[in-house]
VEXDREN-2710 file (C-alpha; in Angstrom, 1 decimal):
% VEXDREN-2710
k/r/px/py/pz
1/MET/-3.4/21.2/10.5
2/SER/-1.9/17.8/11.0
3/VAL/-2.8/15.1/8.5
4/ILE/-2.9/11.5/9.6
5/THR/-3.9/8.7/7.1
6/LEU/-5.2/5.3/8.0
7/THR/-4.8/2.2/5.8
8/THR/-6.1/-1.1/7.3
9/ASP/-7.8/-4.4/6.6
10/PHE/-10.3/-3.7/9.4
11/GLY/-13.5/-3.0/7.5
12/ASP/-16.0/-1.3/9.8
13/LEU/-16.0/-0.5/13.5
14/TYR/-12.3/-0.8/14.4
15/PRO/-11.1/2.3/12.6
16/ALA/-13.4/4.4/14.7
17/ALA/-11.5/3.3/17.8
18/MET/-8.2/4.3/16.2
19/LYS/-9.7/7.7/15.3
20/ALA/-10.9/8.3/18.9
21/VAL/-7.4/7.6/20.2
22/ILE/-5.8/9.9/17.7
23/LEU/-8.2/12.7/18.5
24/GLY/-7.6/12.2/22.2
25/VAL/-3.9/13.0/21.6
26/ASN/-4.3/15.6/18.8
27/PRO/-7.8/17.0/18.7
28/GLY/-6.9/19.1/15.6
29/ALA/-5.8/16.2/13.5
30/GLN/-7.3/15.8/10.0
31/ILE/-7.8/12.1/9.5
32/VAL/-7.9/10.7/6.0
33/ASP/-9.1/7.2/5.4
34/ILE/-7.0/5.7/2.6
35/THR/-8.9/2.5/2.8
36/HIS/-10.1/0.0/5.4
37/ARG/-10.9/-2.6/2.7
38/ILE/-7.5/-4.2/2.2
39/SER/-7.9/-7.9/1.8
40/GLN/-7.6/-9.7/5.2
41/ALA/-3.8/-10.1/5.9
42/GLY/-3.1/-8.5/2.5
43/ILE/0.3/-7.0/3.4
44/ARG/1.4/-6.5/-0.2
45/GLU/-1.9/-5.0/-1.2
46/GLY/-1.7/-2.6/1.7
47/ALA/1.9/-1.7/0.9
48/PHE/0.9/-0.9/-2.6
49/ALA/-2.0/1.3/-1.5
50/LEU/0.5/3.4/0.6
51/TYR/3.1/3.3/-2.1
52/SER/0.8/4.6/-4.8
53/LEU/-0.6/7.5/-2.8
54/VAL/2.3/9.0/-0.7
55/PRO/3.5/11.3/-3.5
56/TYR/0.2/13.2/-3.2
57/PHE/0.4/14.0/0.5
58/SER/2.1/17.0/1.9
59/ALA/5.2/17.2/4.2
60/LYS/4.6/16.1/7.8
61/THR/1.8/13.8/6.9
62/VAL/1.7/10.7/9.2
63/HIS/0.6/7.4/7.7
64/VAL/-0.7/4.8/10.1
65/GLY/-0.8/1.4/8.4
66/VAL/-2.3/-1.7/10.1
67/VAL/-2.4/-4.9/8.1
68/ASP/-1.0/-7.1/10.8
69/PRO/-1.6/-10.8/10.9
70/GLY/1.3/-11.1/13.4
71/VAL/-0.4/-8.8/16.0
72/GLY/0.4/-9.9/19.5
73/THR/3.5/-12.0/18.5
74/ALA/7.2/-11.1/18.8
75/ARG/7.0/-8.9/15.6
76/ARG/8.1/-5.4/16.3
77/ALA/6.3/-2.0/16.0
78/LEU/8.0/0.6/13.7
79/ALA/8.0/4.2/13.0
80/VAL/9.6/5.4/9.8
81/LYS/10.7/8.8/8.5
82/ALA/11.2/9.4/4.8
83/GLY/11.6/12.2/2.3
84/SER/14.0/15.0/1.7
85/ALA/14.9/17.5/4.4
86/GLY/11.8/19.7/5.1
87/ASN/9.5/17.4/3.1
88/GLU/9.5/14.4/5.4
89/GLN/6.5/12.1/5.9
90/PHE/6.1/9.6/8.7
91/PHE/4.9/6.0/8.8
92/VAL/3.7/3.9/11.8
93/GLY/2.8/0.2/11.7
94/PRO/4.0/-3.4/12.1
95/ASP/7.4/-4.7/11.1
96/ASN/6.1/-6.9/8.3
97/GLY/7.1/-4.8/5.2
98/LEU/3.8/-2.9/5.0
99/LEU/5.4/0.6/5.3
100/ILE/8.7/0.0/3.5
101/PRO/7.8/0.5/-0.3
102/ALA/6.1/3.8/0.4
103/ALA/8.9/5.1/2.6
104/ARG/11.6/3.9/0.1
105/ARG/9.7/5.7/-2.7
106/LEU/10.1/9.0/-0.9
107/GLY/13.9/8.4/-0.2
108/GLY/16.0/9.1/2.8
109/MET/14.3/6.3/4.8
110/GLU/15.1/6.1/8.5
111/VAL/13.5/3.2/10.6
112/TYR/12.9/3.3/14.3
113/GLU/11.6/0.6/16.7
114/ILE/8.8/1.8/18.9
115/THR/9.8/1.2/22.5
116/ASN/8.7/4.3/24.4
117/LEU/5.8/3.3/26.5
118/ASP/4.9/6.9/27.3
119/LEU/3.6/7.2/23.7
120/ILE/1.2/4.3/23.6
121/LEU/-2.3/4.0/25.1
122/HIS/-2.0/4.5/28.8
123/SER/-4.9/2.2/29.7
124/GLY/-3.0/-0.8/28.4
125/VAL/-2.2/-2.7/25.2
126/SER/-4.5/-5.4/23.9
127/ALA/-2.7/-8.4/22.4
128/THR/-5.1/-8.2/19.4
129/PHE/-5.5/-4.4/18.7
130/HIS/-2.1/-2.7/18.3
131/GLY/-3.7/-0.4/15.7
132/ARG/-5.6/1.3/18.5
133/ASP/-3.2/0.9/21.4
134/ILE/0.2/1.5/19.8
135/PHE/0.1/2.7/16.2
136/ALA/-2.7/5.3/16.5
137/PRO/-1.3/7.1/19.6
138/VAL/2.3/7.0/18.3
139/GLY/1.1/8.4/15.0
140/ALA/-0.8/11.1/16.8
141/HIS/2.2/12.1/18.9
142/LEU/4.4/12.3/15.8
143/SER/1.8/14.6/14.2
144/MET/2.2/16.8/17.3
145/GLY/5.9/17.2/16.6
146/VAL/7.4/14.5/18.9
147/PRO/10.9/13.8/17.5
148/MET/11.5/10.4/15.9
149/GLY/14.4/9.8/18.4
150/GLU/11.9/9.8/21.2
151/VAL/9.9/6.9/19.7
152/GLY/12.7/4.5/20.2
153/PRO/16.1/3.4/18.8
154/LYS/17.0/3.6/15.1
155/THR/17.3/0.2/13.5
156/GLY/18.6/-1.2/10.2
157/ASP/17.0/-4.6/11.0
158/PHE/13.5/-4.7/9.6
159/VAL/11.3/-6.8/7.3
160/ASP/11.7/-5.7/3.7
161/LEU/9.2/-5.8/0.9
162/ASP/9.3/-4.8/-2.7
163/PHE/7.3/-5.4/-5.9
164/GLY/10.3/-6.5/-7.9
165/ASN/9.4/-10.0/-9.0
166/PHE/8.7/-9.1/-12.6
167/GLY/10.6/-9.3/-15.9
168/ILE/10.7/-10.1/-19.6
169/ASP/11.6/-13.4/-21.2
170/GLY/11.5/-13.0/-25.0
171/ARG/8.0/-12.1/-25.9
172/PHE/6.7/-13.0/-22.4
173/VAL/6.2/-10.6/-19.5
174/PHE/5.8/-12.1/-16.1
175/GLY/4.9/-10.6/-12.8
176/GLU/2.2/-10.9/-10.1
177/VAL/-1.2/-9.6/-9.3
178/LEU/-1.0/-7.1/-6.4
179/PHE/-4.8/-6.7/-6.0
180/SER/-8.1/-6.2/-7.8
181/ASP/-9.9/-2.9/-7.1
182/SER/-13.6/-2.4/-6.5
183/PHE/-14.2/-2.2/-10.3
184/GLY/-12.6/-5.6/-10.7
185/ASN/-9.6/-4.2/-12.5
186/VAL/-6.5/-6.4/-11.9
187/VAL/-3.5/-4.4/-10.9
188/THR/-0.1/-6.1/-11.5
189/ASN/3.4/-5.2/-10.4
190/VAL/4.6/-4.8/-14.0
191/PRO/5.7/-1.2/-14.4
192/GLU/4.9/1.0/-17.4
193/ASP/8.4/1.4/-18.6
194/LEU/8.9/-2.4/-18.9
195/ILE/5.8/-2.9/-21.0
196/LEU/6.6/0.1/-23.3
197/GLU/10.1/-1.3/-23.7
198/LEU/8.6/-4.4/-25.4
199/CYS/5.5/-3.1/-27.2
200/ASP/3.3/-0.1/-28.1
201/TYR/-0.4/0.7/-27.6
202/GLY/-2.4/-1.3/-30.1
203/SER/-0.4/-4.5/-29.5
204/LEU/-2.2/-7.7/-28.7
205/PHE/-1.5/-9.7/-25.6
206/GLU/-2.5/-13.3/-24.6
207/VAL/-3.4/-13.8/-20.9
208/ASN/-4.7/-17.1/-19.7
209/GLY/-5.4/-18.2/-23.2
210/ARG/-7.5/-15.0/-24.0
211/LYS/-6.5/-12.3/-26.5
212/VAL/-6.4/-8.9/-24.9
213/PRO/-5.7/-5.6/-26.7
214/PHE/-3.3/-3.1/-25.1
215/MET/-5.1/0.2/-25.0
216/GLN/-4.7/3.6/-23.4
217/THR/-8.1/3.7/-21.5
218/TYR/-11.1/1.6/-20.6
219/GLY/-13.6/3.3/-23.0
220/LEU/-11.7/2.3/-26.1
221/ALA/-12.8/-1.3/-25.6
222/GLY/-16.4/-2.4/-26.2
223/LYS/-18.7/-3.0/-23.3
224/GLY/-17.9/-6.3/-21.7
225/GLU/-14.6/-6.6/-23.7
226/PRO/-11.2/-7.1/-22.0
227/LEU/-8.2/-4.9/-22.4
228/ALA/-4.8/-4.2/-20.9
229/LEU/-3.7/-0.7/-20.0
230/ILE/-1.3/1.3/-17.8
231/GLY/-3.4/2.4/-14.8
232/SER/-3.1/5.7/-13.0
233/HIS/-0.6/4.0/-10.6
234/GLY/1.8/3.5/-13.4
235/PHE/1.5/-0.3/-13.5
236/LEU/0.0/-2.7/-16.0
237/GLU/-3.7/-3.5/-15.4
238/LEU/-6.1/-6.0/-16.9
239/ALA/-9.6/-4.7/-17.2
240/VAL/-13.0/-5.4/-18.7
241/ASN/-15.0/-2.3/-19.8
242/GLN/-17.9/-2.1/-17.4
243/GLY/-17.1/-5.5/-16.1
244/SER/-14.7/-7.4/-13.8
245/ALA/-11.3/-8.6/-15.1
246/ALA/-10.8/-10.5/-11.8
247/HIS/-13.8/-12.7/-12.7
248/TYR/-13.1/-12.7/-16.4
249/PHE/-9.5/-14.0/-16.0
250/GLY/-10.1/-15.9/-12.8
251/ILE/-7.1/-14.3/-11.0
252/VAL/-6.7/-12.7/-7.5
253/GLY/-4.1/-10.9/-5.5
254/GLY/-0.9/-12.9/-5.1
255/ASP/-1.4/-14.9/-8.3
256/PRO/1.4/-15.0/-10.8
257/VAL/0.6/-13.5/-14.2
258/GLU/2.2/-14.3/-17.5
259/ILE/1.5/-12.2/-20.6
260/ARG/2.5/-13.1/-24.1
261/VAL/2.9/-10.3/-26.7
262/VAL/1.3/-11.8/-29.8
END
């Protein structure tokens, strides 16, 4: 059975149109909604969602990602193949960096520009809904075994994106907020190995003037108390036990974050 995932900032209604198009091409597709609640135009947030989940999907999975503030402009449409031989996964979406971190994580990344009009919606392409008219049908065709070379030409010219603007300066760790989840946990781009290089669990941080203990899990803090931890994604998170760290610290996706190890 073919697995096709969807990651968008569409909320309700629009994903159903994408699913209808996919099933029209591949009636046997198993469609997995990663999320449709990416922040509006939250390209980095969407890229992280894909990046964090691709290791758990099987070979031949097709990931359709649509966080596309440039829809209808000159930005290109891409299909990407990544992974070791026999274990490849595929990505379809806009050329704005959304797909690249996840594909690069799998290794062996090959990027193609979508130019084959036979693979898009035959009834025409809306200037405002490429998710339905281009990315969904191309993803469905790939799930049916259409070779990448038939999508269009291979290219090395694409918009890149990484989560690399983090580091250590003495007792300070700096990075950025990638997003806050539905619990209000603030997920940063600071990786586990960088934090553990500087301190151990039980250390005390200072974030925005507030003291925050570095713990292994949420329940070790009292109800309503803040903590820092390494989340399941492998990145530093700020949290409040049974509360919202986003509200507590007053930070949102895209904000810089500076943490002092006390």
